[in-house]
DRENPA-3360 file (N, C-alpha, C; in nm, 2 decimals, always signed):
BEGIN
1 = MTADMLEK = +0.08/-0.12/+0.00/+0.00/+0.00/+0.00/+0.09/+0.12/+0.00 ~ +0.06/+0.22/-0.09/+0.14/+0.34/-0.10/+0.10/+0.44/+0.01 ~ +0.18/+0.54/+0.03/+0.15/+0.64/+0.13/+0.02/+0.72/+0.09 ~ +0.01/+0.74/-0.04/-0.12/+0.81/-0.08/-0.24/+0.73/-0.05 ~ -0.23/+0.60/-0.07/-0.35/+0.51/-0.05/-0.37/+0.50/+0.10 ~ -0.27/+0.50/+0.18/-0.29/+0.50/+0.33/-0.35/+0.63/+0.37 ~ -0.31/+0.74/+0.32/-0.37/+0.87/+0.36/-0.52/+0.87/+0.31 ~ -0.55/+0.82/+0.20/-0.68/+0.82/+0.15/-0.77/+0.73/+0.24;
9 = TALIDMYR = -0.71/+0.61/+0.28/-0.78/+0.52/+0.37/-0.81/+0.58/+0.50 ~ -0.71/+0.65/+0.56/-0.72/+0.72/+0.68/-0.83/+0.83/+0.68 ~ -0.83/+0.91/+0.57/-0.92/+1.01/+0.55/-1.07/+0.96/+0.54 ~ -1.08/+0.85/+0.47/-1.22/+0.79/+0.46/-1.26/+0.74/+0.59 ~ -1.17/+0.68/+0.67/-1.20/+0.63/+0.80/-1.25/+0.75/+0.89 ~ -1.17/+0.86/+0.88/-1.21/+0.98/+0.96/-1.35/+1.03/+0.92 ~ -1.37/+1.03/+0.80/-1.51/+1.08/+0.75/-1.62/+0.99/+0.80 ~ -1.59/+0.86/+0.80/-1.69/+0.76/+0.85/-1.72/+0.79/+1.00;
17 = KMLKIRFH = -1.61/+0.81/+1.07/-1.63/+0.84/+1.22/-1.71/+0.97/+1.24 ~ -1.69/+1.07/+1.15/-1.76/+1.20/+1.17/-1.91/+1.17/+1.14 ~ -1.94/+1.09/+1.04/-2.08/+1.05/+1.00/-2.14/+0.97/+1.12 ~ -2.07/+0.88/+1.18/-2.12/+0.80/+1.29/-2.16/+0.89/+1.40 ~ -2.07/+0.99/+1.43/-2.10/+1.09/+1.54/-2.23/+1.16/+1.51 ~ -2.24/+1.22/+1.38/-2.35/+1.30/+1.34/-2.48/+1.22/+1.35 ~ -2.48/+1.09/+1.30/-2.60/+1.01/+1.30/-2.64/+0.98/+1.45 ~ -2.54/+0.95/+1.53/-2.57/+0.93/+1.67/-2.64/+1.05/+1.74;
25 = EQGVYDLF = -2.58/+1.16/+1.72/-2.64/+1.28/+1.78/-2.78/+1.31/+1.73 ~ -2.80/+1.29/+1.60/-2.94/+1.31/+1.54/-3.03/+1.21/+1.60 ~ -2.99/+1.09/+1.62/-3.07/+0.98/+1.68/-3.11/+1.02/+1.83 ~ -3.01/+1.07/+1.90/-3.04/+1.11/+2.04/-3.13/+1.22/+2.05 ~ -3.11/+1.32/+1.96/-3.20/+1.43/+1.95/-3.35/+1.39/+1.92 ~ -3.36/+1.30/+1.82/-3.50/+1.25/+1.79/-3.56/+1.18/+1.91 ~ -3.48/+1.10/+1.98/-3.54/+1.03/+2.11/-3.57/+1.13/+2.21 ~ -3.49/+1.24/+2.22/-3.52/+1.35/+2.32/-3.65/+1.41/+2.29;
33 = LEGKVPGT = -3.68/+1.44/+2.16/-3.80/+1.50/+2.12/-3.92/+1.41/+2.15 ~ -3.90/+1.28/+2.15/-4.00/+1.18/+2.18/-4.02/+1.16/+2.33 ~ -3.94/+1.23/+2.41/-3.94/+1.21/+2.55/-3.88/+1.09/+2.61 ~ -3.79/+1.03/+2.53/-3.72/+0.90/+2.57/-3.59/+0.92/+2.63 ~ -3.54/+1.05/+2.63/-3.41/+1.08/+2.68/-3.43/+1.18/+2.79 ~ -3.40/+1.15/+2.92/-3.43/+1.25/+3.03/-3.33/+1.36/+3.03 ~ -3.37/+1.47/+3.10/-3.28/+1.58/+3.12/-3.28/+1.67/+3.00 ~ -3.16/+1.73/+2.97/-3.15/+1.81/+2.86/-3.03/+1.76/+2.77;
41 = LHLYSGEE = -3.01/+1.82/+2.66/-2.91/+1.77/+2.57/-2.81/+1.88/+2.54 ~ -2.68/+1.84/+2.52/-2.58/+1.92/+2.47/-2.52/+1.85/+2.35 ~ -2.57/+1.87/+2.24/-2.54/+1.79/+2.12/-2.40/+1.83/+2.07 ~ -2.34/+1.74/+2.00/-2.20/+1.76/+1.94/-2.21/+1.79/+1.79 ~ -2.33/+1.79/+1.74/-2.35/+1.82/+1.59/-2.27/+1.94/+1.55 ~ -2.20/+1.93/+1.44/-2.12/+2.04/+1.39/-1.98/+2.05/+1.44 ~ -1.95/+1.97/+1.53/-1.81/+1.97/+1.59/-1.74/+1.83/+1.57 ~ -1.80/+1.75/+1.49/-1.74/+1.62/+1.47/-1.60/+1.61/+1.43;
49 = AVAVGVCS = -1.56/+1.70/+1.34/-1.42/+1.70/+1.30/-1.32/+1.73/+1.41 ~ -1.36/+1.80/+1.51/-1.27/+1.82/+1.63/-1.24/+1.69/+1.70 ~ -1.34/+1.62/+1.73/-1.32/+1.49/+1.80/-1.24/+1.39/+1.72 ~ -1.28/+1.38/+1.59/-1.22/+1.28/+1.50/-1.07/+1.32/+1.48 ~ -1.04/+1.45/+1.46/-0.91/+1.49/+1.44/-0.82/+1.47/+1.56 ~ -0.87/+1.50/+1.68/-0.79/+1.48/+1.80/-0.77/+1.33/+1.82 ~ -0.88/+1.26/+1.82/-0.87/+1.11/+1.85/-0.79/+1.03/+1.75 ~ -0.78/+1.08/+1.63/-0.70/+1.01/+1.53/-0.55/+1.02/+1.56;
57 = SLRKDDFI = -0.52/+1.11/+1.65/-0.37/+1.12/+1.69/-0.34/+1.05/+1.82 ~ -0.44/+0.99/+1.88/-0.42/+0.93/+2.01/-0.39/+0.78/+1.99 ~ -0.32/+0.73/+2.09/-0.30/+0.58/+2.10/-0.42/+0.52/+2.16 ~ -0.43/+0.39/+2.15/-0.54/+0.32/+2.21/-0.55/+0.33/+2.36 ~ -0.44/+0.34/+2.42/-0.44/+0.35/+2.57/-0.44/+0.50/+2.62 ~ -0.45/+0.60/+2.53/-0.46/+0.74/+2.58/-0.60/+0.76/+2.63 ~ -0.60/+0.85/+2.73/-0.73/+0.89/+2.79/-0.78/+1.01/+2.72 ~ -0.91/+1.03/+2.72/-0.97/+1.15/+2.66/-1.01/+1.24/+2.78;
65 = VSTVSTHR = -0.93/+1.34/+2.81/-0.96/+1.43/+2.92/-1.09/+1.51/+2.90 ~ -1.12/+1.54/+2.78/-1.24/+1.62/+2.75/-1.37/+1.55/+2.79 ~ -1.37/+1.42/+2.81/-1.49/+1.35/+2.86/-1.52/+1.38/+3.00 ~ -1.43/+1.44/+3.07/-1.45/+1.48/+3.21/-1.48/+1.63/+3.21 ~ -1.42/+1.71/+3.13/-1.42/+1.85/+3.14/-1.52/+1.92/+3.05 ~ -1.59/+1.85/+2.96/-1.68/+1.91/+2.87/-1.82/+1.86/+2.89 ~ -1.92/+1.93/+2.86/-2.06/+1.88/+2.86/-2.10/+1.82/+2.73 ~ -2.01/+1.81/+2.64/-2.04/+1.75/+2.51/-1.93/+1.64/+2.48;
73 = PHGHYIAK = -1.93/+1.53/+2.56/-1.82/+1.44/+2.54/-1.85/+1.33/+2.44 ~ -1.97/+1.32/+2.39/-2.01/+1.21/+2.30/-1.93/+1.19/+2.18 ~ -1.89/+1.30/+2.11/-1.81/+1.30/+1.99/-1.68/+1.23/+2.02 ~ -1.61/+1.27/+2.12/-1.48/+1.22/+2.16/-1.49/+1.07/+2.19 ~ -1.60/+1.04/+2.27/-1.62/+0.90/+2.31/-1.63/+0.81/+2.18 ~ -1.71/+0.85/+2.09/-1.74/+0.77/+1.97/-1.61/+0.77/+1.88 ~ -1.55/+0.89/+1.86/-1.43/+0.89/+1.78/-1.32/+0.81/+1.83 ~ -1.31/+0.79/+1.96/-1.21/+0.70/+2.03/-1.24/+0.55/+2.02;
81 = GGQIDKIM = -1.36/+0.52/+1.97/-1.40/+0.38/+1.96/-1.51/+0.33/+2.05 ~ -1.57/+0.43/+2.12/-1.67/+0.39/+2.22/-1.79/+0.32/+2.15 ~ -1.86/+0.24/+2.22/-1.97/+0.16/+2.16/-2.10/+0.24/+2.17 ~ -2.17/+0.25/+2.05/-2.29/+0.33/+2.04/-2.40/+0.28/+2.14 ~ -2.41/+0.14/+2.15/-2.52/+0.09/+2.23/-2.50/+0.13/+2.38 ~ -2.37/+0.14/+2.42/-2.35/+0.18/+2.56/-2.38/+0.33/+2.58 ~ -2.34/+0.41/+2.48/-2.37/+0.55/+2.50/-2.52/+0.58/+2.49 ~ -2.59/+0.50/+2.41/-2.73/+0.52/+2.40/-2.80/+0.48/+2.53;
89 = AEASGDIC = -2.75/+0.37/+2.59/-2.81/+0.33/+2.72/-2.77/+0.44/+2.83 ~ -2.66/+0.50/+2.82/-2.62/+0.61/+2.91/-2.71/+0.73/+2.89 ~ -2.74/+0.76/+2.77/-2.82/+0.88/+2.74/-2.96/+0.86/+2.79 ~ -3.01/+0.74/+2.78/-3.15/+0.71/+2.83/-3.16/+0.70/+2.98 ~ -3.04/+0.70/+3.05/-3.04/+0.69/+3.19/-3.03/+0.55/+3.24 ~ -3.02/+0.45/+3.15/-3.02/+0.31/+3.20/-2.89/+0.27/+3.27 ~ -2.78/+0.32/+3.22/-2.65/+0.29/+3.28/-2.56/+0.41/+3.29 ~ -2.46/+0.40/+3.37/-2.35/+0.50/+3.38/-2.22/+0.43/+3.34;
97 = LRKQLVRS = -2.16/+0.49/+3.24/-2.04/+0.42/+3.19/-1.91/+0.45/+3.27 ~ -1.92/+0.54/+3.36/-1.80/+0.57/+3.44/-1.80/+0.49/+3.57 ~ -1.68/+0.45/+3.61/-1.67/+0.38/+3.74/-1.71/+0.47/+3.86 ~ -1.67/+0.59/+3.85/-1.71/+0.69/+3.95/-1.81/+0.78/+3.89 ~ -1.92/+0.81/+3.96/-2.03/+0.89/+3.90/-1.98/+1.04/+3.89 ~ -1.98/+1.09/+3.77/-1.95/+1.23/+3.74/-2.06/+1.27/+3.64 ~ -2.15/+1.36/+3.68/-2.26/+1.39/+3.60/-2.25/+1.54/+3.56 ~ -2.29/+1.57/+3.43/-2.31/+1.70/+3.38/-2.44/+1.69/+3.31;
105 = SNTCIQND = -2.55/+1.74/+3.36/-2.68/+1.73/+3.31/-2.71/+1.58/+3.32 ~ -2.74/+1.51/+3.20/-2.76/+1.37/+3.20/-2.65/+1.29/+3.14 ~ -2.53/+1.35/+3.14/-2.41/+1.29/+3.08/-2.32/+1.22/+3.19 ~ -2.29/+1.10/+3.17/-2.20/+1.03/+3.26/-2.12/+0.93/+3.17 ~ -2.00/+0.98/+3.13/-1.92/+0.91/+3.03/-1.79/+0.86/+3.09 ~ -1.73/+0.76/+3.04/-1.60/+0.71/+3.09/-1.49/+0.77/+3.00 ~ -1.37/+0.78/+3.06/-1.26/+0.83/+2.98/-1.21/+0.73/+2.88 ~ -1.21/+0.60/+2.91/-1.16/+0.50/+2.82/-1.27/+0.42/+2.77;
113 = PN = -1.32/+0.43/+2.65/-1.43/+0.35/+2.60/-1.41/+0.20/+2.59 ~ -1.29/+0.16/+2.61/-1.27/+0.01/+2.59/-1.29/-0.05/+2.72;
% end
């Protein structure tokens, strides 16, 4: 595989991650409008490139500090490889993905999605 092909492959992967984040956020918003997501929302729509760009430079064992310090951690969680089913369960209030409870509105996300 040439460097150009690798770059193209990486760019396509990044684009797919951005779409995955956007579709997730739209799905959560739709559920919120139906009354199936408690609390309020801080959507990440429009900021997908930030999370994907940052997380594409991280190692698998790197932590994402922004999941503790921001009220919009979903994009980073997904870009780092977090599981959509877990984050949807978290958004609906069914589970908390963090070992220690840290809440910002209805958000409770772990640093390491693995």
